[in-house]
N, C-alpha and C positions, 0 to 999 in steps of 0.2 A: 274374774278379772285377771287372775294370774295367767290363765290360758291365753287370753287375748293379748296380754303383754308379751308373753313368750312367742306367740305367733308373729307379732309385729317386729320383735327383735330378730327373729329368724328371717323374716322377709327383708328387713333392712340389711342384714349380713349378706344375703344373696345378692341384693342390688349393689352393694359395695364391691363384692367379688366380681360381679359382671362388669362394673365400671373399670376395674383394675385389669381385667383380662387383656384388652388390646394393648395396654401399656406393657404388660408382662411379655406378650408375644413380641412386641417391638424391641424390647431389651434383649430378649433371647436372639433375635435376628442380628442385632448389632454385635452381640458377643461372638457370633460366628465369624464375623469379618474383621474384628479389631486386631490391631497389631500390639495392643497392650497385653502385658502378662496378667495372670490371675491375681498375683500379689499387688500389682499396680491398681487393678480394678477394685480389689477388696479394700485397699488403703483409701482410695478415693471415696468409696461408699461409706466408709467409717469416718470420713472427714479428716483423715490424717494428712499431715504435710508430706508431699512428694516433690521430688525435683521436677521442675518444669522444663519442657523442651526449650532449647536455646533460642 
């Protein structure tokens, strides 16, 4: 029973990773062309308040 459970968990983890892969690639492509600084992006991802553009 444990082996079957572990195999199912591993399969699910692989499917989740596969689903996230295109999103990760898109984010990396957007990061290459952004005018935002690393600190601005990091603050946004953390949900911290940043000054908005005028």
